[in-house]
Each structure stands twice: as structure tokens, then as C-alpha cells.
C-alpha positions in Angstrom: -254.7 85.9 -60.6 -253.1 82.6 -59.5 -255.5 79.8 -60.4 -253.4 77.0 -58.8 -251.1 77.8 -55.9 -248.1 75.7 -54.9 -249.7 75.0 -51.5 -253.4 74.3 -51.9 -256.0 73.8 -49.1 -257.0 70.2 -48.9 -259.7 68.5 -46.8 -258.8 65.2 -45.1 -261.8 62.9 -44.3 -261.8 60.0 -41.8 -261.6 56.5 -43.2 -263.6 55.3 -40.1 -266.7 56.6 -41.6 -267.6 59.0 -38.9 -267.6 62.0 -41.1 -264.8 63.8 -39.1 -262.6 66.1 -41.2 -259.3 68.1 -41.0 -258.4 71.1 -43.3 -254.7 71.5 -44.0 -252.4 72.8 -46.8 -250.1 70.5 -48.8 -247.2 71.0 -51.3 -247.9 69.9 -54.9 -244.2 69.3 -55.5 -243.6 67.0 -52.5 -246.9 65.2 -52.4 -248.5 65.0 -55.9 -250.5 62.0 -54.9 -253.4 62.1 -52.5 -252.4 62.8 -49.0 -253.0 60.1 -46.3 -252.2 61.0 -42.6 -252.9 59.1 -39.3 -254.6 61.6 -37.1 -256.9 61.6 -34.1 -260.7 61.1 -34.9 -262.6 62.8 -32.1 -265.8 61.0 -33.0 -264.3 57.5 -32.9 -262.0 58.4 -30.1 -258.8 56.9 -31.7 -256.2 57.4 -34.3 -257.3 56.5 -37.8 -256.3 57.2 -41.4 -257.4 60.4 -43.0 -257.4 60.6 -46.8 -257.4 63.6 -49.0 -260.9 64.5 -50.6 -261.0 66.0 -54.1 
């Protein structure tokens, strides 16, 4: 049984404080640090930074 895959599922949470989330996969080899993406926050109605939750 594989305990840690090479592409784990991660949750991205909005930095705007709205509670909006995205679920995606990331590569451990290419992105060993926490993932930060600029995506659309439907609650805030604008593009904001989303950070990886652990």
C-alpha cells in the first residue's frame, strides 16, 4: 500500500478570509514547499491568493 504518493491531493484556502477552498493535486518533486496560486474567489468576487493547507 502506497502511504505517500508522488502527486498528493492538497486543499487550497483563500487568503481573503472568506473560507473559499479549491482541491487540486501537486507534484512533490517540483513543488516541495507550500503551493500558492492566484485563483478566483467566488465569495469575494475577485482573484486572490490561495495557499496550501496542511
